[in-house]
C-alpha distance (Angstrom), angle and dihedral (degrees) to the residues before:
residue distance angle dihedral
M1 . . .
G2 3.87 . .
R3 3.70 130.2 .
A4 3.85 91.8 -104.3
T5 3.77 91.3 59.2
I6 3.82 91.1 54.7
F7 3.69 91.2 52.4
N8 3.77 92.6 50.3
L9 3.73 90.9 51.1
V10 3.78 95.1 51.6
S11 3.80 89.6 48.2
F12 3.82 90.8 53.0
I13 3.86 91.0 51.2
F14 3.81 91.2 52.9
V15 3.78 92.7 48.7
V16 3.81 91.0 52.1
L17 3.84 92.3 50.0
S18 3.80 89.8 48.5
V19 3.73 92.1 54.9
L20 3.78 91.6 48.4
W21 3.81 92.5 51.4
I22 3.81 91.0 51.0
V23 3.77 91.3 52.3
F24 3.77 91.6 49.7
V25 3.71 93.2 50.8
V26 3.84 93.4 49.8
I27 3.82 91.6 49.8
R28 3.78 91.3 51.6
M29 3.72 93.7 48.7
A30 3.82 92.1 50.6
G31 3.82 96.5 50.2
P32 4.03 126.0 72.6
T33 3.74 119.7 -74.2
V34 3.79 121.9 -109.8
A35 3.80 92.8 -120.0
N36 3.83 92.4 55.4
S37 3.78 92.2 47.5
Q38 3.68 90.2 52.2
A39 3.79 90.5 47.7
Q40 3.78 92.6 52.9
A41 3.73 93.1 52.3
V42 3.85 110.0 103.7
L43 3.73 118.4 -146.9
P44 3.80 115.2 -136.7
E45 3.82 115.9 -105.8
L46 3.83 114.1 -102.0
Q47 3.79 113.9 -115.8
V48 3.87 112.5 -135.3
L49 3.78 110.7 -149.7
P50 3.80 114.8 -146.5
T51 3.88 116.5 -111.9
Q52 3.76 120.9 -133.1
T53 3.80 112.5 -114.2
P54 3.83 109.2 -142.0
S55 3.70 113.7 -129.1
N56 3.81 120.9 -146.8
T57 3.70 103.4 -129.6
P58 3.85 107.5 -175.5
L59 3.80 112.7 -131.1
P60 3.71 115.9 -130.2
T61 3.87 116.5 -95.2
N62 3.75 124.2 -132.2
T63 3.80 112.5 -101.5
P64 3.93 108.5 -121.5
T65 3.71 115.2 -111.8
D66 3.74 123.3 -119.5
T67 3.84 116.4 -83.9
L68 3.74 111.7 -118.3
T69 3.83 113.8 -116.4
P70 3.81 112.3 -124.5
T71 3.79 115.4 -109.0
T72 3.78 122.3 -119.2
T73 3.82 115.3 -88.6
P74 3.72 109.4 -119.8
S75 3.76 114.7 -114.3
P76 3.88 115.6 -112.2
T77 3.72 115.5 -95.5
E78 3.74 119.9 -111.9
T79 3.78 118.6 -92.3
V80 3.73 112.7 -112.4
E81 3.81 111.1 -121.5
P82 3.82 111.8 -120.8
T83 3.76 115.4 -105.5
A84 3.79 118.2 -114.0
S85 3.79 114.1 -98.0
P86 3.79 112.9 -116.3
V87 3.74 113.7 -103.8
P88 3.85 109.3 -112.6
S89 3.71 112.9 -110.0
V90 3.76 120.8 -122.2
T91 3.80 113.6 -85.2
I92 3.75 111.6 -130.6
T93 3.76 112.2 -141.5
D94 3.75 122.8 -155.9
T95 3.76 114.9 -116.7
P96 3.78 108.5 -123.3
T97 3.72 114.8 -113.3
I98 3.77 123.0 -126.6
T99 3.76 110.1 -78.7
T100 3.77 118.9 -130.9
T101 3.80 114.9 -107.9
P102 3.79 109.0 -113.8
S103 3.69 118.0 -114.4
D104 3.83 122.7 -113.7
T105 3.86 113.2 -71.9
P106 3.72 109.5 -117.5
T107 3.88 112.9 -114.3
P108 3.83 110.0 -115.3
L109 3.76 117.8 -118.0
A110 3.71 119.4 -105.3
T111 3.92 112.4 -92.8
F112 3.74 122.6 -136.5
T113 3.81 115.1 -114.4
P114 3.77 112.6 -156.3
Q115 3.80 115.8 -126.4
P116 3.81 116.5 -127.1
T117 3.77 114.1 -109.2
A118 3.70 118.9 -118.3
S119 3.74 113.3 -97.5
P120 3.81 121.0 -145.0
T121 3.71 113.4 -95.7
G122 3.81 120.5 -109.8
P123 3.94 129.5 22.8
T124 3.74 122.9 -54.2
P125 3.68 107.9 -90.9
T126 3.87 112.9 -111.3
R127 3.77 121.3 -136.2
E128 3.72 114.8 -109.9
P129 3.80 113.8 -116.2
T130 3.82 114.5 -106.3
L131 3.78 109.1 -110.9
S132 3.84 115.7 -129.8
P133 3.69 112.9 -117.1
F134 3.79 89.4 -137.9
P135 3.79 125.3 81.5
F136 3.90 94.0 -141.3
A137 3.80 126.7 59.4
L138 3.87 137.5 177.4
R139 3.81 108.9 -85.3
E140 3.86 109.8 -108.3
N141 3.77 85.0 -11.2
N142 3.81 88.5 -92.1
I143 3.75 137.1 128.3
T144 3.81 116.3 -152.6
F145 3.80 120.9 -148.4
T146 3.85 117.0 -155.6
Q147 3.73 143.7 153.5
N148 3.74 116.9 -76.1
F149 3.89 108.6 -84.7
S150 3.73 103.4 151.8
N151 3.84 96.9 76.8
S152 3.81 141.3 11.8
A153 3.80 96.1 -107.2
G154 3.83 92.8 100.6
C155 3.88 113.0 -174.4
A156 3.85 92.0 -9.4
W157 3.80 87.2 80.6
Q158 3.81 141.8 60.8
G159 3.65 123.6 -175.0
I160 3.84 152.5 140.4
V161 3.84 121.8 -108.7
G162 3.81 134.7 173.4
Q163 3.83 152.4 134.2
V164 3.78 138.8 -114.2
Y165 3.84 124.3 -134.0
D166 3.78 129.8 -168.1
L167 3.84 131.0 -139.8
N168 3.86 90.5 -77.5
N169 3.82 91.0 51.1
N170 3.76 92.5 -109.6
P171 3.87 122.5 139.9
M172 3.71 110.6 -104.9
T173 3.81 138.4 -169.1
G174 3.74 111.0 167.3
G175 3.88 92.7 158.2
L176 3.80 93.0 -60.1
Q177 3.76 118.5 157.8
V178 3.73 137.8 -156.6
H179 3.79 120.4 -140.1
V180 3.85 112.9 -151.5
F181 3.86 117.0 -178.3
G182 3.80 138.2 154.4
G183 3.74 137.1 96.8
D184 3.81 105.4 26.7
I185 3.79 99.1 -27.2
D186 3.87 138.8 82.1
R187 3.75 109.0 176.0
F188 3.79 139.9 162.2
V189 3.80 122.0 -150.6
E190 3.88 126.4 -175.1
V191 3.75 118.7 -122.9
G192 3.79 114.0 -111.7
T193 3.88 97.7 30.0
N194 3.80 97.3 115.1
T195 3.79 115.5 51.8
L196 3.86 91.5 177.5
V197 3.77 87.3 76.7
G198 3.89 88.8 49.2
A199 3.80 139.5 -95.3
G200 3.77 108.6 -24.1
G201 3.76 89.3 11.0
W202 3.87 126.3 160.8
E203 3.73 136.0 -174.0
Q204 3.79 134.2 -163.3
V205 3.85 121.6 -174.2
V206 3.81 113.7 -145.2
D207 3.76 103.0 179.1
T208 3.81 143.1 -6.6
T209 3.83 93.4 -130.7
I210 3.78 132.4 51.6
N211 3.79 115.2 -96.9
T212 3.76 143.6 153.4
T213 3.79 98.6 -118.6
T214 3.81 121.8 145.0
Y215 3.85 118.2 -125.6
F216 3.73 135.4 -178.8
V217 3.88 129.2 -135.8
E218 3.85 131.9 -168.0
L219 3.82 134.1 170.5
L220 3.76 115.5 -123.2
S221 3.86 129.1 -162.1
A222 3.81 120.9 -124.3
Q223 3.75 88.2 -90.6
G224 3.81 92.1 54.2
T225 3.85 96.2 -104.1
P226 3.82 117.6 143.7
I227 3.82 108.4 -110.3
S228 3.80 98.7 173.1
D229 3.84 140.3 42.3
R230 3.80 118.6 -86.4
I231 3.91 105.4 -96.3
Q232 3.85 118.1 -149.4
V233 3.72 116.5 -142.4
T234 3.86 122.2 -171.2
F235 3.80 116.0 -179.6
P236 3.84 119.0 -137.9
G237 3.84 94.8 -138.9
D238 3.82 93.3 -116.0
C239 3.85 125.9 130.8
G240 3.86 89.8 -143.7
Q241 3.81 87.8 56.1
N242 3.80 103.3 38.6
S243 3.82 94.6 118.4
A244 3.81 118.4 74.1
V245 3.87 113.3 -158.1
I246 3.86 117.2 -154.2
V247 3.81 121.0 178.2
F248 3.83 121.4 -169.8
I249 3.76 121.2 -155.3
Q250 3.81 127.4 -167.4
T251 3.78 114.3 -116.7
R252 3.88 101.4 179.4
P253 3.73 139.0 -0.6
F254 3.80 118.6 -79.2
């Protein structure tokens, strides 16, 4: 089949379709419109169902019961009169019998009184105090413990200090010496070498720590002869009492 035949066939199809479209348009124009058909449609009437009106039917109320009548209050009973107390009977007392007359009291025998013994006439003789063979003694027989005041070592020091006074209570030196020994020391110190203690003062260190060691102290003449008793010094082991103060006083010429 040639090309001309194809074109003719296509033209024929289009002509048939055109005729069919014209026929469809004519039929639609001749029939009723959609708007009129919708206007002519009649809607069914709505049926309104009746509603039930509730009625307020009062319920029966309970009939009140009868109120009980109060009973009569019983009258108080009569008070019973107290019975009379019985009259006490007469108490019969026994008549005392005649008492026997006491016999004579025996006379006590005479007691022996000791006679005081005769005491010796005159006061009891007192014993004469023993005189020290040394011309110097410890003042008031007392050792004073105090805090270190003779140097700046404080508690890193323990020692014995003191002074010597003559018969007129004046500080003295005169080449006197003090012998301190005990523990691990045996030292001699000249009187008057430490004025911080006072005039005629002296000082002897015994340790650089606090201890409770016992030491002995005696005063010597310039020739080294003991002129006082031997004084015992025991430290209390307290920093506030690390300095023992000993003061010698002269009691007689030497």
